[in-house]
C-alpha positions, 0 to 999 in steps of 0.5 A, a space after each residue: 657884703 658877701 658875708 652879710 648875704 650868707 648870714 641873712 640866708 642862714 638866719 632866714 633858713 633857720 627862721 623858716 624851719 622853726 616856723 614850719 616846725 611850729 606849723 606842723 605842731 599846730 595840727 592833729 595827726 589826721 590834719 598833718 597827714 591830710 596836708 601832705 601829698 604822700 599820705 593821700 591814700 592813708 587819709 582816704 582810708 582813714 575816712 573810709 575806715 571810720 578812723 579819722 576821728 580817732 586821730 583828730 584833735 581831742 584824742 591821744 596822744 598816739 604814735 602812728 606808723 603812717 604808710 605812704 602812698 607808695 606803701 599802699 601801691 605795693 599791696 597786691 592788685 585790687 586789695 586797696 580798692 577792695 578795702 575801701 568798699 563800704 562792706 569792708 569798713 571793719 576790716 579796713 578799720 582793723 588794719 588802720 588801728 594796727 598802725 597806731 600805738 597809744 602814747 607818744 613814742 619819739 624815735 629816741 625812745 624806740 628800742 627793740 620790743 613788742 608794742 601793743 596797738 590800738 587794734 589789740 595785736 602787738 607790733 614787732 619793733 626792731 632796732 639794728 644798726 641805727 635802723 628801725 623796722 616795724 614788722 616788715 616795714 622800714 621806718 623812713 622818716 621819724 618824729 613828725 610832730 602833731 598836737 595829739 602825738 607823733 607820726 613815723 613814716 613807713 614804707 609798707 602797710 602793716 597787716 594784723 596777724 589774723 589778716 595776713 
């Protein structure tokens, strides 16, 4: 009886994980981020910066290096509030586009390289000892699937070279 219970638990866990993976693949990059609490600041910024539409269903494929709420919290005090003001929409849009690559790049395909962003500048991607860094940000979670690309989670907000 104990073996049967263990077998059922394993089958249930496998079924749930397969279903959860399919659920996330049915959403766009924006909708996937919006459905996750750790990206509430990012989704608010995408709306304020006019980039929500760029990451919705009919666009892509894209690779997004998505900063968490904790990453936004590391910005100097007042920076985020300032960026979210309507008069700074252009600056915010530039920063957000700097987190986006055209095309779908999965973790297995990443190598040390410079990669052009939707903003126009390059990101410096470095792979060392199995860890991936994008500029000064650590990639902490990879390959979150979406219908129009993939999300890789980072721990730092990336700034285009001309805004540093």
